[in-house]
TIRO-2110 file (N, C-alpha, C; in Angstrom, 1 decimal):
// TIRO-2110
-44.4, 93.8, -16.1, N, 1, A
-43.5, 92.1, -16.7, CA, 1, A
-42.9, 92.3, -15.5, C, 1, A
-42.0, 94.0, -14.1, N, 2, A
-41.6, 93.2, -13.7, CA, 2, A
-42.2, 92.2, -12.5, C, 2, A
-43.4, 91.8, -12.2, N, 3, A
-44.3, 90.9, -11.3, CA, 3, A
-43.9, 90.0, -11.6, C, 3, A
-44.1, 89.3, -13.1, N, 4, A
-44.1, 88.1, -13.6, CA, 4, A
-42.6, 87.6, -13.1, C, 4, A
-41.6, 88.4, -13.1, N, 5, A
-40.0, 87.9, -13.1, CA, 5, A
-39.8, 87.6, -11.6, C, 5, A
-40.5, 88.6, -10.8, N, 6, A
-40.5, 88.2, -9.3, CA, 6, A
-41.6, 86.4, -8.9, C, 6, A
-42.5, 86.3, -9.7, N, 7, A
-43.1, 85.6, -8.7, CA, 7, A
-42.3, 84.3, -9.5, C, 7, A
-42.2, 84.3, -11.0, N, 8, A
-41.3, 83.0, -11.2, CA, 8, A
-39.9, 83.2, -10.8, C, 8, A
-39.5, 83.9, -10.2, N, 9, A
-38.1, 83.6, -9.4, CA, 9, A
-38.8, 83.1, -7.9, C, 9, A
-40.0, 83.4, -7.2, N, 10, A
-40.2, 82.1, -6.1, CA, 10, A
-40.7, 81.3, -6.1, C, 10, A
-41.5, 80.8, -7.4, N, 11, A
-41.9, 79.5, -8.1, CA, 11, A
-40.4, 78.7, -8.5, C, 11, A
-39.0, 79.3, -8.5, N, 12, A
-38.2, 78.6, -8.9, CA, 12, A
-37.6, 78.3, -7.8, C, 12, A
-37.6, 79.4, -6.9, N, 13, A
-37.3, 78.7, -5.6, CA, 13, A
-38.0, 78.3, -4.3, C, 13, A
-38.9, 78.2, -4.8, N, 14, A
-40.0, 76.6, -4.0, CA, 14, A
-40.1, 75.8, -4.2, C, 14, A
-39.8, 75.6, -5.7, N, 15, A
-39.3, 74.4, -6.1, CA, 15, A
-37.8, 73.8, -6.4, C, 15, A
-36.7, 74.1, -6.0, N, 16, A
-35.5, 74.6, -5.2, CA, 16, A
-35.7, 73.5, -3.9, C, 16, A
-36.6, 74.2, -3.2, N, 17, A
-36.8, 74.0, -1.8, CA, 17, A
-37.4, 72.4, -1.8, C, 17, A
-38.5, 72.3, -2.1, N, 18, A
-39.0, 71.0, -2.5, CA, 18, A
-38.0, 69.7, -3.0, C, 18, A
-37.2, 70.2, -4.1, N, 19, A
-36.3, 69.2, -4.5, CA, 19, A
-35.1, 68.5, -3.9, C, 19, A
-35.3, 70.1, -2.7, N, 20, A
-34.2, 70.0, -2.0, CA, 20, A
-34.2, 68.8, -0.5, C, 20, A
-35.6, 69.0, -0.2, N, 21, A
-36.3, 68.9, 1.2, CA, 21, A
-36.2, 66.7, 0.3, C, 21, A
-36.8, 66.4, -0.1, N, 22, A
-37.3, 65.2, -0.8, CA, 22, A
-35.7, 64.5, -1.0, C, 22, A
-34.5, 65.1, -1.3, N, 23, A
-33.4, 64.3, -1.4, CA, 23, A
-33.3, 64.1, -0.3, C, 23, A
-33.6, 64.7, 0.8, N, 24, A
-33.0, 64.5, 2.1, CA, 24, A
-33.0, 62.8, 2.7, C, 24, A
-31.9, 63.0, 3.1, N, 25, A
-30.7, 61.7, 3.2, CA, 25, A
-31.4, 61.1, 4.7, C, 25, A
-32.3, 62.3, 5.7, N, 26, A
-33.2, 61.3, 6.5, CA, 26, A
-34.1, 60.3, 5.6, C, 26, A
-34.6, 60.8, 4.7, N, 27, A
-35.8, 59.6, 4.1, CA, 27, A
-35.4, 58.7, 4.1, C, 27, A
-36.9, 57.6, 3.6, N, 28, A
-36.1, 55.8, 3.3, CA, 28, A
-35.9, 56.1, 2.5, C, 28, A
-35.1, 54.7, 2.6, N, 29, A
-34.2, 54.3, 0.6, CA, 29, A
-36.0, 53.2, 0.3, C, 29, A
-36.2, 52.9, -0.8, N, 30, A
-37.1, 52.2, -1.3, CA, 30, A
-36.3, 51.0, -1.4, C, 30, A
-37.1, 49.7, -1.4, N, 31, A
-36.8, 48.3, -1.7, CA, 31, A
-35.8, 48.2, -3.0, C, 31, A
-35.1, 47.1, -2.9, N, 32, A
-33.6, 47.2, -3.6, CA, 32, A
-34.6, 46.1, -5.1, C, 32, A
-34.1, 46.1, -5.6, N, 33, A
-34.8, 45.8, -7.3, CA, 33, A
-34.1, 44.3, -7.0, C, 33, A
-34.5, 43.4, -7.8, N, 34, A
-34.2, 42.0, -8.2, CA, 34, A
-33.0, 41.8, -9.1, C, 34, A
-32.3, 40.6, -8.5, N, 35, A
-30.9, 40.7, -9.0, CA, 35, A
-31.2, 40.2, -10.5, C, 35, A
-29.9, 41.1, -11.2, N, 36, A
-30.1, 41.1, -12.9, CA, 36, A
-29.3, 39.5, -13.5, C, 36, A
-29.8, 39.4, -13.8, N, 37, A
-28.9, 37.4, -14.7, CA, 37, A
-27.8, 37.6, -15.0, C, 37, A
-26.9, 36.9, -14.4, N, 38, A
-25.4, 36.5, -14.5, CA, 38, A
-24.7, 36.7, -15.7, C, 38, A
-23.7, 37.6, -16.1, N, 39, A
-23.1, 38.1, -17.1, CA, 39, A
-22.4, 36.3, -17.8, C, 39, A
-22.1, 37.1, -18.6, N, 40, A
-21.1, 35.6, -19.7, CA, 40, A
-20.1, 35.5, -18.7, C, 40, A
-19.2, 34.6, -19.0, N, 41, A
-18.1, 33.8, -18.4, CA, 41, A
-16.8, 34.5, -19.0, C, 41, A
-16.2, 34.5, -18.7, N, 42, A
-15.2, 35.3, -18.9, CA, 42, A
-14.0, 34.4, -19.4, C, 42, A
-12.5, 34.3, -20.6, N, 43, A
-12.1, 33.9, -20.9, CA, 43, A
-11.3, 32.9, -19.9, C, 43, A
-10.9, 31.6, -19.9, N, 44, A
-10.3, 30.9, -18.8, CA, 44, A
-9.1, 31.2, -19.0, C, 44, A
-7.7, 31.9, -17.1, N, 45, A
-6.9, 32.3, -17.4, CA, 45, A
-5.1, 31.2, -17.4, C, 45, A
-4.5, 31.7, -17.8, N, 46, A
-3.4, 30.5, -17.9, CA, 46, A
-2.5, 30.0, -16.6, C, 46, A
-2.4, 28.9, -17.2, N, 47, A
-2.6, 27.7, -16.2, CA, 47, A
-0.5, 28.4, -15.4, C, 47, A
-0.9, 28.6, -14.1, N, 48, A
0.7, 28.7, -13.6, CA, 48, A
1.5, 27.2, -14.0, C, 48, A
3.1, 27.6, -13.4, N, 49, A
4.4, 27.1, -14.0, CA, 49, A
4.1, 25.7, -13.0, C, 49, A
4.1, 24.6, -12.8, N, 50, A
4.2, 23.7, -12.2, CA, 50, A
5.7, 23.7, -11.1, C, 50, A
4.9, 23.1, -10.1, N, 51, A
5.9, 23.5, -9.0, CA, 51, A
7.3, 21.9, -8.6, C, 51, A
7.7, 22.0, -8.3, N, 52, A
8.8, 20.7, -7.8, CA, 52, A
8.8, 19.9, -7.1, C, 52, A
8.5, 18.5, -8.0, N, 53, A
8.5, 17.4, -7.4, CA, 53, A
9.6, 17.6, -5.5, C, 53, A
8.7, 16.9, -4.4, N, 54, A
9.2, 16.8, -3.5, CA, 54, A
10.0, 15.6, -3.1, C, 54, A
11.1, 15.2, -2.4, N, 55, A
11.6, 14.1, -1.9, CA, 55, A
10.6, 13.1, -1.8, C, 55, A
11.1, 11.7, -2.3, N, 56, A
10.4, 10.6, -1.7, CA, 56, A
10.5, 10.2, -0.2, C, 56, A
9.4, 10.3, 0.5, N, 57, A
10.1, 9.9, 1.5, CA, 57, A
9.9, 8.5, 2.1, C, 57, A
10.4, 7.9, 3.1, N, 58, A
10.6, 6.9, 3.8, CA, 58, A
10.2, 6.6, 4.6, C, 58, A
9.0, 7.4, 5.2, N, 59, A
8.5, 6.8, 7.0, CA, 59, A
7.8, 5.5, 6.8, C, 59, A
7.7, 4.5, 5.8, N, 60, A
7.1, 3.6, 5.8, CA, 60, A
8.3, 2.3, 5.7, C, 60, A
9.5, 2.7, 5.7, N, 61, A
11.0, 1.7, 5.7, CA, 61, A
11.6, 1.6, 7.3, C, 61, A
12.3, 0.6, 7.5, N, 62, A
12.6, 1.2, 8.6, CA, 62, A
14.0, 0.1, 8.4, C, 62, A
15.1, 0.7, 8.6, N, 63, A
16.1, -0.5, 9.3, CA, 63, A
16.8, -0.7, 10.5, C, 63, A
16.9, -2.1, 10.4, N, 64, A
17.6, -2.7, 11.9, CA, 64, A
19.0, -3.6, 11.4, C, 64, A
20.1, -2.6, 12.4, N, 65, A
21.3, -2.6, 12.5, CA, 65, A
21.6, -4.3, 13.8, C, 65, A
22.5, -5.4, 13.3, N, 66, A
22.7, -6.1, 14.6, CA, 66, A
24.7, -6.5, 13.9, C, 66, A
25.2, -5.9, 14.9, N, 67, A
26.8, -6.1, 14.8, CA, 67, A
26.9, -8.1, 15.6, C, 67, A
27.8, -8.7, 14.1, N, 68, A
27.8, -10.4, 14.4, CA, 68, A
29.2, -10.5, 14.1, C, 68, A
30.1, -9.4, 14.3, N, 69, A
31.4, -9.6, 14.1, CA, 69, A
31.9, -10.4, 15.6, C, 69, A
31.4, -10.9, 16.7, N, 70, A
31.3, -11.3, 17.9, CA, 70, A
30.8, -12.5, 17.9, C, 70, A
29.5, -12.9, 16.6, N, 71, A
29.0, -14.3, 16.6, CA, 71, A
29.9, -15.4, 16.0, C, 71, A
29.3, -16.7, 16.4, N, 72, A
30.6, -17.8, 15.1, CA, 72, A
29.3, -18.5, 15.8, C, 72, A
29.7, -19.7, 14.6, N, 73, A
29.0, -21.1, 14.8, CA, 73, A
28.1, -20.9, 13.6, C, 73, A
26.9, -22.3, 13.5, N, 74, A
26.3, -22.1, 12.2, CA, 74, A
25.2, -21.9, 11.6, C, 74, A
24.3, -21.5, 12.7, N, 75, A
22.8, -20.8, 12.9, CA, 75, A
23.1, -19.6, 14.0, C, 75, A
22.6, -18.3, 13.9, N, 76, A
22.4, -17.1, 14.6, CA, 76, A
21.6, -16.5, 14.9, C, 76, A
20.7, -16.1, 15.7, N, 77, A
19.3, -15.4, 16.0, CA, 77, A
19.6, -14.0, 16.2, C, 77, A
18.8, -13.6, 16.0, N, 78, A
18.5, -11.9, 16.4, CA, 78, A
17.5, -11.8, 16.7, C, 78, A
17.4, -10.9, 18.0, N, 79, A
15.9, -10.5, 18.3, CA, 79, A
15.0, -9.3, 16.9, C, 79, A
14.2, -9.2, 16.8, N, 80, A
13.4, -8.6, 16.2, CA, 80, A
12.0, -8.3, 16.2, C, 80, A
11.6, -7.9, 17.6, N, 81, A
10.0, -7.7, 18.3, CA, 81, A
9.9, -6.5, 16.9, C, 81, A
9.6, -6.5, 16.1, N, 82, A
9.3, -5.9, 15.0, CA, 82, A
8.2, -6.6, 14.0, C, 82, A
9.2, -8.0, 14.3, N, 83, A
8.9, -8.7, 12.9, CA, 83, A
7.1, -9.8, 14.0, C, 83, A
6.2, -9.0, 13.8, N, 84, A
4.9, -9.3, 14.0, CA, 84, A
4.6, -10.5, 12.6, C, 84, A
3.3, -10.6, 13.5, N, 85, A
2.7, -12.2, 12.3, CA, 85, A
2.4, -11.0, 11.4, C, 85, A
1.6, -9.9, 11.8, N, 86, A
1.3, -8.8, 10.3, CA, 86, A
2.7, -8.9, 9.0, C, 86, A
3.7, -7.7, 9.9, N, 87, A
4.8, -7.5, 9.1, CA, 87, A
5.4, -8.6, 8.9, C, 87, A
5.1, -10.1, 8.9, N, 88, A
6.2, -11.3, 8.3, CA, 88, A
4.8, -11.4, 6.8, C, 88, A
3.8, -11.4, 6.9, N, 89, A
2.3, -11.4, 6.0, CA, 89, A
2.6, -10.9, 4.9, C, 89, A
2.9, -9.1, 5.4, N, 90, A
2.7, -8.3, 4.4, CA, 90, A
3.2, -7.5, 4.2, C, 90, A
4.2, -7.4, 5.1, N, 91, A
5.7, -5.8, 4.3, CA, 91, A
7.0, -6.8, 3.8, C, 91, A
7.4, -6.5, 2.9, N, 92, A
9.3, -7.0, 2.1, CA, 92, A
10.3, -6.4, 3.4, C, 92, A
10.3, -7.9, 3.3, N, 93, A
12.0, -8.0, 4.7, CA, 93, A
13.2, -8.6, 3.8, C, 93, A
13.9, -7.6, 3.2, N, 94, A
14.8, -7.6, 2.9, CA, 94, A
16.5, -8.0, 4.0, C, 94, A
16.9, -9.0, 3.7, N, 95, A
18.7, -9.1, 4.6, CA, 95, A
19.7, -9.1, 3.7, C, 95, A
20.7, -8.1, 4.9, N, 96, A
22.2, -8.0, 4.3, CA, 96, A
22.7, -8.1, 4.3, C, 96, A
24.4, -9.2, 4.2, N, 97, A
25.0, -9.5, 5.6, CA, 97, A
26.3, -8.8, 4.8, C, 97, A
27.2, -8.2, 5.5, N, 98, A
28.0, -7.7, 5.9, CA, 98, A
29.5, -8.8, 5.8, C, 98, A
30.5, -8.3, 4.5, N, 99, A
31.5, -9.5, 4.1, CA, 99, A
32.5, -9.3, 5.0, C, 99, A
32.3, -9.2, 6.2, N, 100, A
33.6, -8.8, 7.3, CA, 100, A
33.2, -7.5, 8.1, C, 100, A
33.6, -7.5, 9.0, N, 101, A
33.5, -6.2, 10.4, CA, 101, A
34.5, -5.2, 8.7, C, 101, A
34.0, -3.9, 9.2, N, 102, A
34.7, -3.0, 8.5, CA, 102, A
34.8, -3.2, 7.0, C, 102, A
34.1, -4.3, 6.3, N, 103, A
33.9, -4.4, 4.4, CA, 103, A
32.9, -3.0, 4.2, C, 103, A
32.9, -2.3, 2.9, N, 104, A
32.1, -1.7, 2.4, CA, 104, A
31.0, -2.9, 1.6, C, 104, A
31.5, -4.3, 1.7, N, 105, A
30.4, -4.8, 0.5, CA, 105, A
29.7, -5.5, 1.8, C, 105, A
28.5, -5.6, 1.2, N, 106, A
26.9, -6.3, 1.7, CA, 106, A
26.5, -7.4, 0.5, C, 106, A
25.9, -8.5, 0.9, N, 107, A
25.6, -9.1, 0.1, CA, 107, A
23.9, -9.6, 0.8, C, 107, A
23.3, -9.9, -0.5, N, 108, A
21.5, -10.6, 0.0, CA, 108, A
21.8, -11.7, 0.5, C, 108, A
21.1, -11.6, 1.9, N, 109, A
20.2, -13.1, 2.2, CA, 109, A
18.7, -13.1, 2.3, C, 109, A
18.7, -14.4, 1.8, N, 110, A
19.5, -15.9, 2.1, CA, 110, A
20.2, -16.2, 0.9, C, 110, A
21.2, -16.5, 0.6, N, 111, A
22.5, -16.2, -0.9, CA, 111, A
23.2, -17.8, -0.6, C, 111, A
23.6, -17.7, -2.2, N, 112, A
23.8, -19.4, -3.0, CA, 112, A
25.4, -18.4, -3.0, C, 112, A
26.0, -19.7, -2.2, N, 113, A
27.5, -19.2, -2.4, CA, 113, A
27.8, -17.5, -2.1, C, 113, A
28.1, -17.1, -0.5, N, 114, A
28.5, -16.2, -0.1, CA, 114, A
30.0, -16.4, 0.0, C, 114, A
30.7, -15.5, -0.2, N, 115, A
32.2, -16.0, 0.1, CA, 115, A
32.2, -14.2, 0.9, C, 115, A
33.4, -15.6, 2.0, N, 116, A
32.9, -14.7, 3.5, CA, 116, A
34.5, -13.7, 3.6, C, 116, A
34.8, -13.0, 4.6, N, 117, A
35.7, -12.3, 4.6, CA, 117, A
37.0, -13.2, 4.5, C, 117, A
37.0, -14.5, 4.5, N, 118, A
38.3, -14.4, 5.3, CA, 118, A
38.6, -15.4, 3.6, C, 118, A
38.1, -16.1, 3.0, N, 119, A
38.1, -16.3, 1.2, CA, 119, A
37.7, -17.5, 1.5, C, 119, A
36.5, -18.0, 2.4, N, 120, A
35.5, -19.1, 2.6, CA, 120, A
34.6, -19.1, 1.6, C, 120, A
33.8, -19.7, 1.4, N, 121, A
32.7, -20.2, 0.6, CA, 121, A
31.5, -20.4, 1.7, C, 121, A
30.2, -19.7, 1.7, N, 122, A
29.1, -20.5, 2.0, CA, 122, A
27.5, -20.2, 1.6, C, 122, A
26.9, -21.2, 1.9, N, 123, A
25.2, -20.8, 1.3, CA, 123, A
24.6, -20.8, 2.9, C, 123, A
23.6, -19.5, 2.2, N, 124, A
23.1, -18.8, 4.3, CA, 124, A
21.7, -18.9, 3.5, C, 124, A
20.6, -19.5, 4.6, N, 125, A
19.4, -19.6, 4.4, CA, 125, A
19.2, -18.4, 5.4, C, 125, A
17.9, -18.0, 5.5, N, 126, A
17.2, -17.9, 6.4, CA, 126, A
15.7, -18.1, 6.6, C, 126, A
15.8, -18.1, 8.8, N, 127, A
14.5, -18.4, 8.8, CA, 127, A
14.2, -17.1, 9.8, C, 127, A
12.4, -16.8, 9.5, N, 128, A
11.8, -15.7, 9.8, CA, 128, A
10.8, -16.2, 10.4, C, 128, A
10.9, -15.5, 12.1, N, 129, A
9.7, -16.0, 13.1, CA, 129, A
9.1, -14.7, 13.7, C, 129, A
7.9, -14.6, 14.5, N, 130, A
7.7, -13.9, 15.0, CA, 130, A
8.6, -13.3, 16.4, C, 130, A
9.5, -12.3, 15.8, N, 131, A
9.8, -11.8, 17.2, CA, 131, A
11.6, -12.5, 16.5, C, 131, A
11.6, -13.0, 16.1, N, 132, A
13.1, -13.6, 15.1, CA, 132, A
13.9, -13.6, 14.1, C, 132, A
14.8, -13.5, 13.8, N, 133, A
15.1, -13.6, 12.1, CA, 133, A
16.7, -14.1, 12.7, C, 133, A
16.6, -15.6, 11.9, N, 134, A
18.0, -16.7, 11.8, CA, 134, A
18.9, -16.4, 10.8, C, 134, A
19.8, -16.5, 10.7, N, 135, A
20.9, -16.3, 10.2, CA, 135, A
21.9, -18.2, 9.8, C, 135, A
21.4, -19.0, 8.8, N, 136, A
22.0, -20.4, 8.8, CA, 136, A
23.6, -20.3, 7.8, C, 136, A
23.9, -20.9, 8.0, N, 137, A
25.3, -21.2, 7.0, CA, 137, A
25.7, -23.3, 6.9, C, 137, A
25.8, -22.8, 5.2, N, 138, A
25.8, -24.2, 5.3, CA, 138, A
26.8, -24.3, 4.0, C, 138, A
27.6, -25.9, 3.9, N, 139, A
28.8, -26.1, 3.1, CA, 139, A
28.0, -25.8, 1.6, C, 139, A
29.1, -25.2, 0.6, N, 140, A
28.2, -24.9, -0.1, CA, 140, A
27.5, -26.3, -1.5, C, 140, A
26.1, -26.2, -0.8, N, 141, A
25.4, -26.7, -2.8, CA, 141, A
25.2, -28.3, -1.3, C, 141, A
25.2, -28.3, -0.1, N, 142, A
24.7, -29.1, 0.2, CA, 142, A
24.1, -28.8, 1.4, C, 142, A
23.0, -29.5, 2.5, N, 143, A
22.7, -29.1, 3.6, CA, 143, A
23.0, -29.0, 4.6, C, 143, A
24.4, -29.5, 4.5, N, 144, A
25.2, -30.0, 5.8, CA, 144, A
25.4, -28.3, 6.4, C, 144, A
25.3, -28.4, 7.8, N, 145, A
25.6, -26.8, 8.2, CA, 145, A
27.3, -26.6, 8.6, C, 145, A
27.8, -25.3, 8.5, N, 146, A
29.0, -25.2, 8.4, CA, 146, A
29.7, -24.2, 9.1, C, 146, A
30.3, -24.1, 10.0, N, 147, A
30.6, -23.4, 11.3, CA, 147, A
31.3, -21.9, 10.7, C, 147, A
31.0, -20.7, 11.1, N, 148, A
32.1, -19.5, 10.5, CA, 148, A
32.6, -19.0, 11.9, C, 148, A
33.1, -18.5, 11.6, N, 149, A
34.2, -17.4, 12.9, CA, 149, A
33.6, -16.0, 12.9, C, 149, A
33.9, -15.6, 14.1, N, 150, A
34.0, -13.8, 14.3, CA, 150, A
34.2, -13.2, 13.2, C, 150, A
35.5, -13.7, 12.9, N, 151, A
36.2, -12.4, 12.1, CA, 151, A
35.6, -12.4, 11.1, C, 151, A
34.7, -13.6, 10.5, N, 152, A
34.2, -13.8, 9.2, CA, 152, A
32.9, -12.7, 9.2, C, 152, A
32.0, -12.0, 9.8, N, 153, A
31.1, -11.6, 9.9, CA, 153, A
30.9, -9.7, 10.1, C, 153, A
30.2, -9.1, 9.8, N, 154, A
30.1, -8.6, 10.1, CA, 154, A
28.8, -7.9, 10.4, C, 154, A
28.3, -6.9, 9.9, N, 155, A
27.4, -6.3, 10.4, CA, 155, A
25.6, -7.3, 9.4, C, 155, A
24.6, -7.3, 9.9, N, 156, A
23.3, -7.5, 9.2, CA, 156, A
22.3, -6.7, 9.4, C, 156, A
22.1, -6.5, 8.4, N, 157, A
21.0, -5.2, 8.4, CA, 157, A
20.0, -6.0, 7.7, C, 157, A
18.3, -5.4, 8.6, N, 158, A
17.2, -6.1, 8.1, CA, 158, A
16.3, -4.9, 7.7, C, 158, A
15.7, -4.9, 6.6, N, 159, A
15.2, -3.5, 6.1, CA, 159, A
13.7, -4.5, 6.1, C, 159, A
12.4, -3.2, 6.7, N, 160, A
11.2, -3.6, 6.8, CA, 160, A
10.8, -2.5, 5.6, C, 160, A
10.4, -3.0, 4.7, N, 161, A
9.2, -1.7, 3.6, CA, 161, A
8.1, -2.2, 3.7, C, 161, A
7.1, -1.5, 4.8, N, 162, A
5.5, -1.7, 5.3, CA, 162, A
4.6, -1.5, 4.2, C, 162, A
3.8, -2.3, 3.8, N, 163, A
3.1, -2.3, 2.6, CA, 163, A
2.2, -1.6, 3.0, C, 163, A
1.6, -0.2, 1.7, N, 164, A
0.7, 0.9, 2.5, CA, 164, A
-0.7, 0.2, 1.6, C, 164, A
-0.1, -0.7, 0.5, N, 165, A
-2.0, -0.6, -0.1, CA, 165, A
-1.6, -2.1, -0.8, C, 165, A
-2.3, -3.2, -1.3, N, 166, A
-2.3, -3.8, -2.1, CA, 166, A
-3.1, -4.4, -3.4, C, 166, A
-2.6, -4.9, -4.5, N, 167, A
-3.5, -4.8, -5.2, CA, 167, A
-3.7, -6.2, -6.4, C, 167, A
-5.3, -6.0, -6.4, N, 168, A
-5.2, -7.7, -7.2, CA, 168, A
-4.8, -9.3, -6.8, C, 168, A
-5.1, -9.4, -6.4, N, 169, A
-4.3, -11.2, -7.0, CA, 169, A
-2.9, -10.9, -6.1, C, 169, A
-2.3, -9.7, -5.6, N, 170, A
-0.8, -9.9, -5.1, CA, 170, A
-0.7, -9.2, -3.7, C, 170, A
0.1, -9.5, -2.8, N, 171, A
0.3, -9.4, -1.5, CA, 171, A
1.3, -8.2, -1.5, C, 171, A
1.5, -7.6, -0.4, N, 172, A
1.9, -5.9, 0.0, CA, 172, A
3.2, -6.1, -0.8, C, 172, A
4.2, -7.3, -0.4, N, 173, A
5.7, -7.2, -0.4, CA, 173, A
5.5, -7.7, -2.0, C, 173, A
4.7, -8.4, -2.7, N, 174, A
4.9, -8.7, -3.9, CA, 174, A
4.5, -7.1, -4.8, C, 174, A
3.7, -6.1, -4.0, N, 175, A
3.9, -4.9, -4.9, CA, 175, A
5.0, -4.1, -4.8, C, 175, A
5.6, -4.2, -3.6, N, 176, A
6.4, -3.2, -3.3, CA, 176, A
7.8, -3.9, -4.2, C, 176, A
8.1, -4.9, -4.4, N, 177, A
9.4, -5.6, -5.1, CA, 177, A
9.0, -5.2, -6.3, C, 177, A
7.4, -4.8, -7.2, N, 178, A
7.5, -4.8, -8.3, CA, 178, A
7.7, -3.8, -8.7, C, 178, A
7.4, -2.5, -7.4, N, 179, A
7.6, -0.7, -7.5, CA, 179, A
9.4, -0.7, -7.9, C, 179, A
9.9, -2.1, -6.9, N, 180, A
11.6, -2.0, -7.1, CA, 180, A
11.7, -2.0, -8.2, C, 180, A
11.0, -3.2, -9.0, N, 181, A
11.4, -3.7, -10.4, CA, 181, A
11.3, -2.1, -11.4, C, 181, A
10.2, -2.2, -11.4, N, 182, A
9.8, -1.2, -12.2, CA, 182, A
10.5, -0.2, -11.9, C, 182, A
11.3, 0.6, -10.6, N, 183, A
12.0, 1.9, -10.9, CA, 183, A
13.5, 1.0, -11.2, C, 183, A
14.1, 0.1, -12.2, N, 184, A
15.1, -0.4, -12.2, CA, 184, A
16.1, -0.4, -11.1, C, 184, A
15.1, -0.9, -9.4, N, 185, A
16.5, -1.2, -8.3, CA, 185, A
16.2, -2.4, -8.1, C, 185, A
18.0, -3.3, -8.1, N, 186, A
18.1, -4.3, -8.3, CA, 186, A
18.3, -4.3, -6.5, C, 186, A
17.1, -5.5, -5.9, N, 187, A
16.6, -5.5, -4.7, CA, 187, A
18.5, -6.0, -4.3, C, 187, A
18.7, -7.6, -4.7, N, 188, A
19.9, -7.3, -4.6, CA, 188, A
21.1, -6.7, -4.4, C, 188, A
20.9, -5.4, -5.1, N, 189, A
21.8, -4.4, -4.3, CA, 189, A
21.6, -3.5, -3.4, C, 189, A
22.4, -4.0, -2.2, N, 190, A
22.4, -3.7, -1.6, CA, 190, A
22.4, -1.2, -1.5, C, 190, A
23.1, -1.0, -2.0, N, 191, A
23.4, 0.4, -2.1, CA, 191, A
22.1, 0.7, -2.9, C, 191, A
22.0, 0.0, -3.8, N, 192, A
20.9, 1.0, -4.8, CA, 192, A
19.7, 1.0, -3.9, C, 192, A
18.7, -0.6, -3.4, N, 193, A
18.1, 0.0, -2.5, CA, 193, A
17.8, 0.6, -1.3, C, 193, A
19.0, 0.9, -0.5, N, 194, A
18.6, 1.9, 0.4, CA, 194, A
19.4, 3.5, -0.5, C, 194, A
19.9, 3.8, -1.4, N, 195, A
19.4, 4.8, -2.0, CA, 195, A
17.7, 4.9, -2.1, C, 195, A
17.3, 4.1, -2.7, N, 196, A
15.7, 4.1, -3.3, CA, 196, A
14.7, 4.3, -1.9, C, 196, A
15.4, 3.9, -1.0, N, 197, A
14.8, 4.3, -0.1, CA, 197, A
15.2, 5.3, 1.0, C, 197, A
16.3, 5.6, 1.1, N, 198, A
16.9, 7.1, 1.2, CA, 198, A
17.2, 6.6, 2.6, C, 198, A
18.0, 5.3, 2.7, N, 199, A
18.5, 5.0, 4.0, CA, 199, A
19.7, 5.2, 4.2, C, 199, A
20.5, 5.5, 5.4, N, 200, A
21.6, 5.3, 5.7, CA, 200, A
22.2, 3.9, 4.8, C, 200, A
23.8, 4.5, 4.6, N, 201, A
24.3, 2.5, 4.7, CA, 201, A
24.8, 2.1, 5.6, C, 201, A
END
């Protein structure tokens, strides 16, 4: 019996040594098995909160200011090199005339019956050409030129809103006018237009 126990002990020790060598780290790894099928997709997560909208930019809108307070006559031109043929054809060009130097009132031009700062009235026409913007003064309801004096005029502000796209059958300038209208902005209201485009008064 003692003999059997000793033999069994040796056999067990031999088996343990064999197993230890077969599990050695120096042995080669076998080939990886094939990739199993993809599991079922889990439920969608909850949407995050919407971020705050940024302010509208005005990268495509510029204002050009001219001091007319020392000008007089019935036809006053200003040089504006930014008035290219492409700008004239495609972009919205709006003019506003200050009602006397230092006044907070600006009228859109062209205008019929413009009250100047000294109590007189004029009709104002505008001509736009490449590089030039003219302001013409007429007697109310006539085609007769009428001179203004330097004390009657303030600043002329010309706003050019660049057309970024067009819609079928409409020019870019018409699209911008419609955008202003749909936003509730009266194009004749100087302050509303400046606020809409984020421009300085």
